[in-house]
SELO-483874 format. One record per residue (C-alpha): residue in three letters; x, y, z. Coordinates in steps of 0.001 Angstrom, whole numbers, padded with zeros to 6 digits, always signed. Layout:
# SELO-483874
ALAXYZ ...
END
This chain:
# SELO-483874
UNK+029402-099540-016856 UNK+030271-101488-013728 UNK+033427-100491-011878 UNK+035078-100489-008471 UNK+037124-097828-006707 UNK+040052-099514-004968 UNK+042978-098685-002682 UNK+041498-095747-000784 UNK+039816-095062+002564 UNK+036031-095128+002064 UNK+033973-093041+004497 UNK+030703-094930+004737 UNK+029277-092579+007380 UNK+030458-090621+010420 UNK+031307-093812+012314 UNK+032644-096307+009788 UNK+035672-095819+007535 UNK+036868-098874+005610 UNK+039859-099465+003343 UNK+038083-101747+000904 UNK+036697-101458-002632 UNK+033332-099891-003375 UNK+031509-101208-006462 UNK+029111-099183-008639 UNK+026716-100335-011351 UNK+024145-098126-013003 UNK+022669-095747-010447 UNK+023556-097752-007368 UNK+026309-098866-005056 UNK+026260-102637-005505 UNK+028878-103911-003073 UNK+031476-103022-000477 UNK+034624-105015+000133 UNK+034970-106708-003245 UNK+036025-105736-006742 UNK+033278-106006-009345 UNK+033674-104825-012926 UNK+036555-102587-013949 UNK+038883-101672-011061 UNK+040030-098046-010787 UNK+043104-097854-008561 UNK+043212-094721-006392 UNK+046766-095624-005296 UNK+046146-094614-001670 UNK+046136-090953-002740 UNK+042415-090228-002339 UNK+039465-090551+000044 UNK+035969-091632-001024 UNK+032991-089902+000655 UNK+029252-089694+000161 UNK+028595-086701-002089 UNK+027698-083596-000087 UNK+024166-082258+000450 UNK+023403-078534+000564 UNK+020112-078398+002442 UNK+019496-074681+001983 UNK+020141-072560-001087 UNK+018251-070178-003360 UNK+019691-071105-006737 UNK+018450-068088-008673 UNK+020054-065909-005971 UNK+023547-067380-006325 UNK+025072-064199-007675 UNK+027733-061841-006398 UNK+028547-059530-004711 UNK+026750-059843-001402 UNK+024022-057408-000402 UNK+023898-056476+003263 UNK+023208-053773+005826 UNK+025028-050424+005851 UNK+028442-050658+007451 UNK+028251-050756+011235 UNK+024567-051739+011275 UNK+022589-054984+011131 UNK+019051-055984+010237 UNK+016145-056451+012636 UNK+014635-059153+010415 UNK+015003-060638+006935 UNK+012436-058273+005334 UNK+014812-055302+005676 UNK+017408-057237+003682 UNK+014831-058112+001024 UNK+014129-054411+000446 UNK+017851-053650+000131 UNK+018363-056530-002303 UNK+015539-055507-004624 UNK+016760-051907-004854 UNK+020440-052821-005289 UNK+022612-052478-008389 UNK+023565-056147-008205 UNK+019879-057133-008353 UNK+019443-055026-011470 UNK+022551-056602-012975 UNK+021337-060099-012110 UNK+018078-059376-013941 UNK+020011-059179-017232 UNK+020706-062897-016988 UNK+018054-065435-017971 UNK+016431-067451-015208 UNK+017793-070604-016812 UNK+021341-069278-016578 UNK+020744-068091-013003 UNK+019761-071636-012096 UNK+022779-073037-013906 UNK+025078-070713-011944 UNK+023599-071987-008688 UNK+023941-075579-009836 UNK+027630-075195-010754 UNK+028333-073344-007510 UNK+027257-076548-005777 UNK+028724-079062-008234 UNK+032218-077545-008099 UNK+032211-077877-004289 UNK+031317-081582-004212 UNK+027543-081239-003802 UNK+025178-083589-005642 UNK+021896-082790-003848 UNK+020486-079305-003192 UNK+017317-077913-001682 UNK+016294-074813-003640 UNK+014028-072946-001225 UNK+011470-071644-003669 UNK+007922-072726-004531 UNK+007613-075536-007056 UNK+006126-073270-009705 UNK+009299-071131-009526 UNK+011892-073841-010032 UNK+010122-076765-011716 UNK+010749-075512-015313 UNK+014512-075656-014759 UNK+015257-078707-012648 UNK+015561-081317-015407 UNK+018137-079130-017152 UNK+020520-078838-014207 UNK+023661-080942-013656 UNK+022867-081636-009970 UNK+019896-083153-008133 UNK+017540-080460-006875 UNK+014917-082068-004681 UNK+011290-082015-005736 UNK+009788-083809-002748 UNK+008970-081004-000300 UNK+006290-078606+000843 UNK+007136-075164+002165 UNK+006367-071795+003615 UNK+008633-068812+003136 UNK+008616-067806+006810 UNK+006204-068085+009712 UNK+005132-064460+010015 UNK+002524-062110+008581 UNK+005150-060349+006444 UNK+006517-063428+004695 UNK+006493-063790+000901 UNK+003348-065978+000832 UNK+004994-068970-000818 UNK+002784-072033-000982 UNK-000778-072291+000280 UNK-000189-071485+003931 UNK+001443-073308+006817 UNK-001463-075607+007686 UNK-002191-076754+004118 UNK+001471-077189+003195 UNK+002191-079127+006380 UNK-000791-081438+005792 UNK+000536-082124+002303 UNK+003906-083015+003791 UNK+002259-085508+006133 UNK+000176-087053+003348 UNK+003092-087362+000923 UNK+005823-088212+003409 UNK+007753-085067+002478 UNK+009613-082493+004576 UNK+007858-079212+005351 UNK+010560-076540+004990 UNK+010457-072952+006220 UNK+012640-070097+007371 UNK+011946-069538+011059 UNK+012743-066808+013594 UNK+015058-065027+011157 UNK+015024-061807+013122 UNK+014460-060168+016489 UNK+011160-058326+016232 UNK+008351-059663+018418 UNK+006555-061531+015636 UNK+009667-063200+014250 UNK+010490-064528+017703 UNK+007069-066182+017949 UNK+007946-068630+015175 UNK+007786-071775+017305 UNK+004503-070651+018852 UNK+003031-070006+015389 UNK+004062-073461+014182 UNK+002722-075066+017344 UNK-000624-073281+017035 UNK-000812-074524+013429 UNK-000050-078087+014631 UNK+002909-078066+012245 UNK+005858-078646+014565 UNK+006870-082287+014166 UNK+009456-084534+012518 UNK+008498-083273+009046 UNK+009458-079684+009956 UNK+012807-078419+008636 UNK+013514-075038+010232 UNK+016036-072672+008642 UNK+018114-070078+010564 UNK+016335-070094+013979 UNK+018463-067209+015285 UNK+015699-066016+017627 UNK+015307-069360+019415 UNK+014946-069278+023182 UNK+016115-072203+025287 UNK+012498-073378+025511 UNK+012154-073165+021715 UNK+015133-075500+021415 UNK+013591-077988+023836 UNK+010279-077900+021968 UNK+012045-078543+018658 UNK+013809-081542+020181 UNK+010605-082950+021671 UNK+008868-082585+018308 UNK+011680-084296+016405 UNK+012010-081291+014075 UNK+015227-080401+012265 UNK+017361-077226+012259 UNK+019344-075798+009345 UNK+022347-073674+010335 UNK+023599-070990+007910 UNK+026185-069173+010045 UNK+027854-067018+007367 UNK+024544-065565+006196 UNK+023360-065035+009781 UNK+026502-063187+010868 UNK+026565-061050+007728 UNK+022952-059939+008113 UNK+022451-059943+011890 UNK+025880-060201+013561 UNK+024587-063246+015431 UNK+023666-066831+014644 UNK+021530-069414+016409 UNK+022425-070954+019789 UNK+024160-073745+017970 UNK+025932-075320+020951 UNK+022693-075587+022950 UNK+020877-076943+019887 UNK+023523-079633+019386 UNK+023694-080516+023073 UNK+019915-080906+023135 UNK+020329-083573+020438 UNK+018502-081791+017617 UNK+019314-082998+014096 UNK+021336-080102+012577 UNK+022377-079598+008966 UNK+024468-076854+007362 UNK+023324-074884+004325 UNK+024937-072064+002389 UNK+021913-069836+001777 UNK+022382-067889-001461 UNK+025682-066159-002196 UNK+023890-062816-001849 UNK+024423-063304+001913 UNK+026163-066636+002534 UNK+029470-068307+001737 UNK+030564-068832-001860 UNK+030079-072595-001514 UNK+029496-075373+001003 UNK+033207-076015+001620 UNK+033694-072418+002728 UNK+030529-072607+004836 UNK+031940-075632+006673 UNK+035151-073784+007460 UNK+033244-070694+008537 UNK+030995-072780+010795 UNK+034001-074225+012577 UNK+035650-070816+012911 UNK+032579-069018+014299 UNK+031932-071882+016730 UNK+035462-071491+018096 UNK+034936-067727+018381 UNK+031592-068084+020138 UNK+032457-070863+022566 UNK+036242-071126+022781 UNK+036134-074792+021820 UNK+036312-076887+018688 UNK+033436-078210+016616 UNK+034737-081624+015516 UNK+035269-082246+011816 UNK+033279-085471+012177 UNK+030255-083475+013400 UNK+030560-081056+010496 UNK+030740-083993+008080 UNK+027441-085303+009486 UNK+025858-081890+008893 UNK+026394-082102+005119 UNK+025722-085829+004593 UNK+023582-088031+006826 UNK+021864-085253+008824 UNK+020383-083426+005799 UNK+019459-086766+004219 UNK+017435-087529+007360 UNK+015849-084058+007476 UNK+014841-084297+003805 UNK+013462-087813+004423 UNK+015857-089209+001813 UNK+018163-091215+004074 UNK+016991-094443+002445 UNK+018652-093222-000779 UNK+021486-090789-000036 UNK+023748-089446+002737 UNK+025826-092582+003393 UNK+027588-095180+001255 UNK+025689-098472+001392 UNK+024767-101158-001148 UNK+021382-100338-002650 UNK+021709-096581-002165 UNK+022410-094145-004982 UNK+026004-094015-006140 UNK+026484-090393-005040 UNK+030255-090282-004549 UNK+032869-087641-003858 UNK+036537-088585-004343 UNK+039054-086129-002912 UNK+042845-085937-002702 UNK+043925-087007+000772 UNK+045152-083952+002694 UNK+045190-085301+006257 UNK+045410-088699+007916 UNK+041986-087998+009422 UNK+039462-088189+006548 UNK+037098-085783+008300 UNK+039855-083180+008607 UNK+040608-083623+004897 UNK+037043-082505+004152 UNK+037643-079309+006138 UNK+040942-078626+004340 UNK+039903-079374+000762 UNK+039271-076836-001995 UNK+037699-077104-005430 UNK+040923-078230-007062 UNK+041239-081175-004651 UNK+038123-082865-006019 UNK+039109-085800-008208 UNK+035637-087186-008965 UNK+031985-086374-008305 UNK+029283-088911-009219 UNK+025494-088446-009069 UNK+023450-091669-009105 UNK+026199-093322-011125 UNK+026620-090428-013569 UNK+030032-088735-013365 UNK+029640-084968-013057 UNK+033231-083830-012593 UNK+036520-085653-012820 UNK+040267-085527-013322 UNK+042070-087407-016056 UNK+042518-090315-013640 UNK+038853-091131-014349 UNK+038784-090460-018110 UNK+037205-093864-018853 UNK+034086-092929-016873 UNK+033341-089968-019117 UNK+033016-091932-022347 UNK+029210-091727-022266 UNK+027632-090911-025609 UNK+024309-089924-024015 UNK+025945-087158-021920 UNK+027595-083918-023034 UNK+030876-083144-021296 UNK+033376-080343-021712 UNK+036881-079631-020446 UNK+037511-076827-017961 UNK+040512-075376-016183 UNK+039414-075061-012553 UNK+041980-072878-010801 UNK+044327-074104-013503 UNK+043582-077798-012881 UNK+042092-079601-015871 UNK+038782-081337-015261 UNK+036002-082899-017333 UNK+032544-081642-016353 UNK+028949-082335-017309 UNK+027569-079465-019378 UNK+029419-076341-020472 UNK+030115-073901-017624 UNK+032611-072014-019799 UNK+029840-071124-022252 UNK+027578-070247-019310 UNK+030125-067812-017924 UNK+030594-066258-021361 UNK+026835-065715-021694 UNK+026703-064103-018267 UNK+029576-061775-019141 UNK+027975-060833-022458 UNK+024642-060092-020776 UNK+026083-057931-017999 UNK+028548-056232-020341 UNK+031862-056882-018606 UNK+034196-059691-017482 UNK+032137-060754-014475 UNK+034043-062861-011929 UNK+032184-065363-009762 UNK+034317-066831-006992 UNK+032515-070169-007004 UNK+033375-070654-010721 UNK+037149-069953-010940 UNK+037402-071003-014567 UNK+040345-070106-016776 UNK+040301-070066-020549 
END
């Protein structure tokens, strides 16, 4: 089907907002500024964005409630949290759910918040069996380490080998880094440098132990930083030196981490990021900057900016259409909730939509169901209602997951 979205502001990127049609055919955006195919009139009630990108999640860990340090205390490094998680009641409860359903929960957490593309920070052998069955794009093109320390979880084949693969394949090399305050954790940049693995392929998650010199070295190397403020504050009562990182000109993206420590979805993480920035520095973090951190910045870090992150002819038709809540389209993104999403499209395939877009869901090759999302009726790819029922049957009670506010 070829169609055009008309009569709405279209946010092409963080600089350019047009009030012209955007045309879609197959997987791609085919034109801007002219109507091609069937016009869909948005009646100046909506805003069209690039679909959001969640650069850091652990999909099988998207379960609730959170697991954290004893009240009034905080962790020295991530390994203390890992021990608490694996001995917790919620971990035992989560184990009653199949891995497939755990991955589906993580996928719908993202889908319902306007995310089309996710990085699931696990080794390929962990997630590969599930990716083709998920309703969102989970990237396959990456190499990784768990963390740059002797007590990491030994994911992949080691920093040097994984980084060399990234260079050979043109992929990002992704790792947690300096997620703690012990002496070894705070040597993360030195460890990467010694391994000759600090460069533009490096995507560094958390970075709460960064010194000012670490930040300068990251900038000189062209590496990328992933900020997960809600998870950081919950576990450590501190986050990275985000203002210095931004002022140094480092490419920064925002990720949720799993819901075991982070926000319930990317929309809440954006709001939390703005709030904690105001608390830390007494000044605002512009909505436009936050928009960049979940669109074009992660696309660049993941080396996918030729395909996603902005709206341009020839790129994937990854689109998010939202009810307009503010005259400033970037402020609308910070104000929106799940029920304000009118349409989400992944490479031309509609994932979620209101009745305004009913014609787009008449695809015989796709299975859609109807849901009541906070009482608002939507059509969605797959069957999250059945998923939630299976989860509740497996755990033995009416489990509530805040990122899936579905009503029967």
